[in-house]
C-alpha positions in Angstrom: -19.7 -6.9 12.8 -19.4 -10.0 10.6 -15.8 -10.8 10.1 -12.9 -10.0 12.5 -10.2 -7.8 11.0 -6.9 -9.6 10.8 -4.0 -7.5 12.2 -0.3 -7.7 12.9 0.8 -5.6 15.9 4.2 -3.9 15.7 6.0 -2.6 18.8 7.7 0.4 17.1 6.3 3.6 15.7 9.1 6.1 14.8 9.5 7.6 11.3 11.8 4.9 10.1 9.4 2.2 11.2 6.5 4.0 9.5 8.3 4.1 6.2 9.3 0.4 6.4 5.9 -0.8 7.6 4.0 1.2 4.9 6.2 -0.3 2.2 5.8 -3.8 3.5 2.1 -3.6 4.0 1.7 -2.5 0.3 4.0 -5.3 -0.9 2.0 -8.0 0.9 -1.3 -6.6 -0.2 -2.4 -5.3 3.1 -2.8 -1.9 4.8 -0.8 0.0 7.3 -2.5 2.3 9.8 0.0 5.1 9.1 -1.5 7.4 11.7 -0.7 4.8 14.4 2.9 5.9 14.2 4.4 8.2 16.8 7.1 8.1 19.4 5.3 7.7 21.7 1.9 6.6 20.3 -0.7 9.3 20.5 -3.9 7.5 19.6 -6.0 5.6 22.0 -7.1 2.0 21.5 -10.6 3.0 20.5 -9.2 5.5 17.9 -6.9 2.9 16.4 -9.7 0.3 16.3 -11.9 2.8 14.3 -9.0 3.1 11.8 -8.5 -0.6 11.6 -12.2 -1.1 10.8 -12.0 1.4 8.0 -8.9 -0.2 6.3 -9.7 -1.4 2.8 -8.3 -4.9 3.3 -6.4 -7.3 5.5 -3.8 -7.8 6.9 -3.7 -4.5 8.8 -0.4 -3.6 10.2 -0.6 -1.4 13.3 2.3 0.4 15.1 2.6 1.0 18.9 5.4 2.8 20.6 6.2 3.8 24.3 9.3 5.9 23.4 11.4 4.1 26.0 9.2 4.7 29.0 9.5 1.9 31.5 6.3 0.1 32.4 3.0 0.3 30.6 2.9 3.4 28.4 0.4 4.8 26.0 1.5 2.5 23.2 1.0 -0.6 25.3 -2.3 0.5 26.6 -3.6 0.9 23.1 -2.0 -2.4 22.0 -3.7 -4.3 24.9 -7.0 -2.8 23.9 -6.6 -3.9 20.2 -5.3 -7.4 21.1 -8.3 -8.1 23.3 -11.0 -6.6 21.1 -13.7 -9.0 19.8 -13.6 -7.5 16.3 -9.9 -8.2 15.8 -8.0 -11.3 15.1 -4.3 -10.9 15.9 -2.2 -12.9 13.5 1.0 -12.1 15.3 3.2 -9.5 16.8 6.5 -8.1 15.7 8.4 -7.3 18.9 11.1 -4.8 18.3 14.3 -4.7 20.3 15.4 -1.5 22.1 18.2 -0.4 24.4 16.0 -1.2 27.4 18.1 -3.8 29.3 16.5 -6.2 31.7 13.7 -3.7 32.5 11.3 -4.7 29.9 11.4 -8.0 28.1 9.1 -10.5 26.5 8.9 -14.1 25.5 9.3 -14.6 21.8 8.6 -17.6 19.6 11.4 -16.8 17.2 13.6 -13.9 16.1 15.0 -12.8 12.8 18.5 -11.6 12.8 20.1 -8.8 10.8 21.0 -11.3 8.0 17.4 -12.5 7.8 18.0 -15.8 9.6 15.5 -17.3 12.0 17.0 -17.8 15.4 15.7 -19.0 18.8 17.7 -16.3 20.5 16.5 -12.8 21.1 18.2 -10.0 19.1 19.4 -6.5 19.9 18.6 -3.3 18.1 21.0 -4.1 15.4 19.5 -7.5 14.9 22.4 -9.4 16.4 21.5 -12.5 18.4 21.9 -12.2 22.1 22.4 -15.0 24.7 18.9 -15.8 25.9 16.7 -18.3 24.1 13.1 -17.2 23.6 13.4 -13.8 25.3 14.1 -10.3 24.1 14.3 -6.8 25.5 12.3 -3.9 24.1 10.5 -0.8 25.2 6.9 -1.6 24.2 6.9 -5.2 25.1 6.0 -5.1 28.8 2.4 -6.4 28.4 2.9 -9.0 25.6 3.3 -11.9 28.0 0.0 -11.2 29.7 -1.9 -11.3 26.4 -3.1 -14.4 24.5 -1.1 -13.9 21.3 -0.6 -16.6 18.7 3.0 -15.7 17.6 5.6 -13.2 18.7 8.5 -12.6 16.2 11.5 -10.6 17.5 13.5 -8.3 15.3 16.0 -5.4 15.6 15.0 -1.8 15.2 12.6 -1.6 12.2 13.9 0.4 9.2 17.4 0.6 10.7 19.6 -2.4 11.9 22.7 -0.7 10.6 20.9 0.1 7.4 20.2 -3.6 6.8 16.5 -3.0 7.1 16.4 0.4 5.5 13.2 1.1 3.5 15.5 2.1 0.6 16.6 -1.5 0.5 13.0 -2.7 0.8 13.0 -3.3 4.6 13.9 -7.0 4.1 13.9 -8.0 7.8 10.6 -6.4 8.5 9.1 -7.9 5.3 10.4 -11.4 6.4 8.8 -11.0 9.8 5.5 -10.0 8.3 5.6 -12.9 5.7 6.5 -15.3 8.5 3.5 -14.3 10.5 1.2 -14.5 7.5 2.5 -18.0 6.6 2.3 -19.4 10.2 -1.2 -17.9 10.7 -2.5 -19.5 7.6 -3.6 -16.1 6.3 -2.2 -16.9 2.8 -4.4 -20.0 2.5 -7.7 -18.2 3.1 
């Protein structure tokens, strides 16, 4: 294959996330792999890769979800496969907060709070900053630290955050996270 597909990995895949990610992908001129949604993820890494390769344009936004299972679940197994594949260039990851406390966490480069502000602190499901700098809890983030990822942006629960990220409102926090990754990766300059 000639050119690597440019993707943004998203660690959430419920119906609210699907609606928000589909909308944001369209607004930024990219594509969302809608069938990658699921709570938990039901597609394998090779199945998702096939869908990424068929997407009409980049960036390709892909959802992964472990449905709160502790440890590496189906969503993370698929995410690891995609992140390491030679035909994919990961522009960044949107790490989504969950109720998982101290069991699964990841390093983040930055987070976006419920008001759309950048913060060095991790955020909770509502997008409220927590007490740790550069670290956040989530349920599909167990393997992120073991991967070579260029940028990890933490946010609250996609499509929710006390309705602040509702798709009816344009999913502004999710959109800001995607735009931040596109800007920092240099994607918009290509």
